[in-house]
N, C-alpha and C positions, 0 to 999 in steps of 0.2 A: 423467471429464474429462481426466485426465492421459494418456490413450491416444487422444486425439482425432486426427482426420485431419491437422489443422494441425500438431500437435506431431510426428506421425510423419514428415511430409514436410519439416519445416523445415531439417534438415541438408542434404538433397540439393538443395533449392531454393536455399539460400544459396550453396552451392558453385557451382551453375550460374550464379547471378546474378553472383558475383564473377568467375567465369571470363570472362563476357561483357565485362567492363570491361577485361580484359587482351588481348582479341583484336586490337584495332587502335586507333590513335590517334583516328580519327574516331568510333568507337563510344564511347570514353571521353569525348570532348568533347561528344557529343550527350547523354550521361547527365548530365554536370556542368552542361550548359546547361538542364537540366530537361525534355528530350525523352525520350520512351519510358519515362517513370517512372509507376509505379502510385501514385496518390494515396491515402493513408489518412488519414481524419479521426479523430483520437484525442482522447478526452476524458480529462482528468487533473487530479488535485489539483495545486496550484501547486508545493508543496514536499513531497518531492523529485522527485515523478513527472514533472512538466513539465520540470524541470531535466535529468533523465536523458534524456527524449525529445529535448530541444533538442540535447543533446550528440550523440545518435545521428543526428539530422537534419543537424547541421552537419558531422559527421565520418565517418559510416558509411553513411547511408541511400542517398544518390544513387548511389554506386558499387555498391550492391547492387540498384539498380533500383526503389527506392521513394522517395516524397516524403511527408513528414509535415505535416499541418495540425493544430496542437495547440490544443484548446479547453480552457480551464481552468474547473474547477468547485470551489466552496468548500463543498460539502455531499456527503453520501453517498447522497442520494436520486435526484438527476437523472441521474448518469452511466449507471446501469443502465437507467433508463427510456428515456433517449435512445438507448442502444445497441439495446435491444429494438425500439424504434420505427423504427430504420433511420436515425436522425439522425447516428449515429457508426458508424464501421467497427470501432473498438476502444475499450476504455477501460482506464485504468491508475490505480487508486486503492485497491484492496481486496485482502484476502486470501481464500483459498479458502473458509474457513468462512462468511465473510460472503456470498460469492457463492452458496454452496449454500443458505443461509437465504433469500436473495432469490429464488432459483429456486423453492424450496419454497413460499414465501409468495405470490409474484406470478406464478408459472407462466411465467417468462421462458424463452425458447428460447436460452439462453446456455451457454457453457462457458469454462473458463479454462485457462491454461498452467501452467508450472512457476514456482516462487518466484524472484523477481528480487532483492529486497532485504527487509530487516527493519527496521522502525521500532520499537524497543523501547518498550513502554508504561512510563511512569514516574510516580511519586508526587511531586507538587510541593507546596510550601507557602510562603506569604509570612509565616507566623507562627512556624514552627518550623524548627529546624536539623537535627532528627533524628526518626526514627519514635518513639523512646523519649520524646521531649519532648511528643508530642501528648497533650493533656489529656483527661480523662474528659468524655464528652458532646459531643465535637466533631462537626461535620458534614464528611463527605468526599463529594465529587462523583465520579460515574462516568458514562460515556456511556449513552445510552438504547437503542441498538440491540442486539438479543439476543446476537449472537456476540461483539461487542466488549465488551459489558457483562460477559459471562462471563470474558473475559480480564482485565478490570480487577478483578473480584472475586477472581480467583485470585491476583492480585498482592497485594491487601490481606490475603488469607488467609495468603500466604507470609510476611508481615511480622507475623503474630500479631494483627492488628487486628480481624479478624472470624473467625467459624467458619462453614463451609458444609456443606450436605448433600453426600454423595458422588455427584454427578451430573456428566455430561459438560459441560453448558452451563448452569451455575448462573445464576439471576437474583436479584433482590432478595428474592423469595419464598423462596429457598433459604438465606438467612442464618439460622443457628440461634442465634447468640449473639455477644457481643463483651465481652471483659474490660474494655474502657474505655467501654462503652456508646456506641460510635460510631454515629452516625446516617448511613447511606449514602443519598444522594439522587441520582436520575438527572437528567440534563440533556442537551440537544443538544450533540454533540461540539464544533462550532465555537464554542459559547458558553462552554465550560468555562474556557478561559484568561482570558476577560474576568471571569468570576465568581470566579476564584481568590482575590483579596484579601478576599472576603467570607465565606470558609469556612475551616475548619481546614486542609484539604488537598484535593487533587484528583488523580485519575488522568487523565493527558492523553496522547492519541495522539501519536506522534513527529512527524508532519507538522504538526499543529496547535501543538505545542510550539515547533517551529522557527519557524513563522509568527509566533508571539507573542514571539519573541526568547529563548525558554528553551532551555537546553542540558542535555539529560537526563544526559549523562555527567559533567557538572560540578555541576549545581544540584539534581538530584533527591535526595529522601530515600531512594528505593528505585527500582530499575530492573529491568525484566524480563530474564530470562536469554535470550540469543539462540540458545543451543545447541539443536539439534533443535526449533526453534520452528515450530509448524504455521501460524503467522500471517504467513509471508512474503508480500509483495505480488506480485500476478500481473497479467498482462493478460487481458482477457476479450473475447469476440467472439460473434457470432451463429452458431449451428450451421450455418445455411443460407447463410452469407456467400458472395457471389460473388467475394470477394477473398481466398480462402483461401490462394493462393500468396503474395501480398504479406504477409499476416498471418503466415504461417509464417516468412518472411524477417525480419520485425520481431521475432518471438519469438526467433529465433536470435541476432540482433544484440544483443538485450537480455541475452543470456547469454554475451556475448563477453568475452574478457580485457580489452578496451579499456573496456568499461562497468564491469567490476569495479574496475579501477584508477581510473576517474573517480569512482566512489562513495567509494573510500578517500581520494582526494585532496580531494574536495569536502567531505567530512564527516570530518575527521581525529580528531575527538573520540569517534568510535564511536556517534554518535547515529543514523546510518544505516549498515548493514553489508550487504555482498553476501550473498545466500542460495544461492550456487552456487560 
């Protein structure tokens, strides 16, 4: 996936697109007026993905020859289905392990780019102030999709709350024990912040935490390490897309210094961090 045609040509295409805007005043005006732009329909989670895309669309896209139409999704199921069906040109909501699992399970003809940002998973609680305070027999929620559930379980293991088999992508079936008799229960990711007050604690994805008004860097009992994290979020596209050149430009823009600075400025508490 990471050596796809789109990824290979992105640098050259962006350089060419940017050069065109500097050729003449009329060419620049046409681009800014919305003419001669390739439209990309991009499906994205509202936070932070859509925010990042809006920044690109407002500040970088038109001068590079593309125009973004952003459609927001609040779940993890529809964006890949819509992309594979041709309803979207690109989506931006997932990390590579999740995309690979989706391709394996659903035979999607998709591929993804390089990591753009990381949303650290974090353990939250409305009842406890620290991991050590969590009482015996408490229930902890984790999300129910395979790749993200493995990520949540590894965070719980790192905090000594559960023990896991030594497998790459553990599931609930791979929990071998818990010193505090913790009950780990799975739930739909968007619903977990809503259920948080009813359980001892919950592992919540960064974007859903932000949407719920939670600040991982300040409020979490434990937070995932971002260093060398394989779960950086990416854009994905269809392998046979007829808009390969425009997608390559978007891929390059999303890895620009301007986007990195936007992420740092927009999320100063480290709840979202650049992955490049």
